[in-house]
Structures are given as structure tokens and as C-alpha cells.
C-alpha positions in Angstrom: 37.6 -56.2 29.7 39.4 -53.7 32.1 38.9 -50.5 30.4 41.3 -48.0 31.9 41.0 -44.8 29.7 38.5 -43.6 27.0 39.7 -41.5 24.2 37.1 -39.3 22.6 38.1 -38.8 18.9 37.1 -35.8 16.9 38.2 -35.3 12.9 39.1 -32.1 11.5 39.9 -30.7 8.1 42.8 -28.3 9.2 44.6 -29.3 12.5 45.9 -26.0 13.6 42.8 -24.0 13.0 40.8 -26.6 15.0 43.3 -26.9 17.4 42.9 -23.0 18.0 39.2 -23.4 18.3 39.3 -26.3 20.8 42.0 -24.2 23.0 39.1 -21.8 23.4 36.7 -24.5 24.1 38.6 -26.3 26.6 40.5 -23.2 28.0 43.8 -24.5 27.6 46.5 -25.9 25.1 46.7 -29.5 24.2 48.5 -31.6 26.5 50.4 -33.8 23.8 51.1 -33.9 20.1 52.1 -37.4 19.9 52.2 -37.8 16.2 51.8 -35.9 12.8 48.2 -34.7 12.4 47.1 -35.4 16.3 46.8 -33.4 19.4 45.4 -34.5 22.6 44.0 -32.7 25.7 43.8 -34.7 29.0 41.4 -33.8 31.7 41.7 -36.6 34.1 43.5 -40.0 34.2 40.8 -41.4 32.2 39.2 -38.5 30.1 41.0 -37.4 27.0 39.9 -35.9 23.8 42.1 -36.5 20.6 41.7 -34.1 17.7 42.8 -35.8 14.4 43.3 -34.2 10.9 41.3 -36.3 8.6 39.9 -34.1 5.7 37.4 -37.1 4.7 35.9 -37.7 8.2 35.8 -34.0 9.3 32.3 -32.8 10.1 31.0 -36.3 11.0 32.2 -36.2 14.8 30.1 -35.9 17.9 31.7 -34.9 21.4 29.7 -34.8 24.6 31.0 -33.0 27.5 29.7 -33.2 31.2 29.7 -29.9 33.0 28.4 -28.5 36.2 26.6 -26.2 36.1 26.0 -25.3 32.6 25.3 -21.4 32.4 28.6 -20.3 33.6 30.3 -22.7 31.0 28.0 -21.2 28.4 29.0 -17.5 29.5 32.9 -18.6 29.4 32.4 -19.9 25.7 30.6 -16.8 24.5 33.5 -14.6 26.1 36.0 -16.8 24.5 34.4 -15.9 21.0 32.7 -19.1 20.2 29.1 -19.6 19.6 27.3 -21.7 22.1 23.5 -22.6 21.5 21.0 -21.9 23.9 20.5 -24.1 27.2 17.9 -26.6 26.2 15.7 -28.7 28.7 15.8 -32.3 28.9 14.2 -35.0 30.9 16.4 -34.9 33.9 19.2 -32.6 32.6 20.0 -29.7 30.4 22.2 -29.6 27.3 23.7 -27.0 25.1 24.7 -27.6 21.6 27.5 -25.8 19.2 29.3 -26.6 16.2 33.2 -26.5 15.5 34.7 -25.0 12.5 34.2 -28.3 10.4 30.6 -28.7 11.9 31.2 -31.3 14.2 28.7 -31.4 16.9 29.7 -30.4 20.5 27.2 -31.2 23.1 27.4 -30.1 26.9 25.3 -31.9 29.4 24.6 -30.9 32.7 22.4 -31.9 35.7 22.4 -28.3 36.7 21.6 -25.1 34.8 23.1 -22.7 37.1 
């Protein structure tokens, strides 16, 4: 199997409200609206996130995002009006958790704190 691209998928109950929240999270508008109920952000040729309106599955997704370093990203999110959790120590990296409007888990992971 030759994987070219991975799409992370997050289910939400209200696409427009969640799109506004994720625009703050990602610091930019979605790149595409390829069909009804779906928006997509593209970060690299192989890293994309899909936000899909699915009321039955909303709140059950987990999205993990790798960033370097973590503290400036935490400040940016707080300044954008989001509520990032504290930076937590893990064995060889740091994480920060937060919840989107549907209670989906968003985890930031970083090898560097500052």
C-alpha cells in the first residue's frame, strides 16, 4: 500500500458553528467545501483535516496535532478566545488538551515546551 495522504476526520453537530471554532484553532479558513456538510483544511501535501456534520457521532472524535514549540501555540489559542488546557509533561514530550464545542478531544503534542 502506498499511502499518499491522511485525512483526520472530526464529526460535529453544527458545521457552521464548528467551522468558526476550528478557524480560530487553525488560524485560517478552510481550504475547501467539497460537498454539503464537509469542510477541509490543508496544511501540507499530506496533512489535512476534515470537519463533517454528523450529529450522531459528534463528540466522539480525537484530533492530535504536532506543533513545535507548545507554549506559544497555547498563548495563541488563549488569545483567540479558545480554552486550551495546561501543558502536561509526558515521557519524552509535552501535551496540551482541549475540547471543541461538541466535546471532541483536541490534543497538541510537542517535543519542546518553549
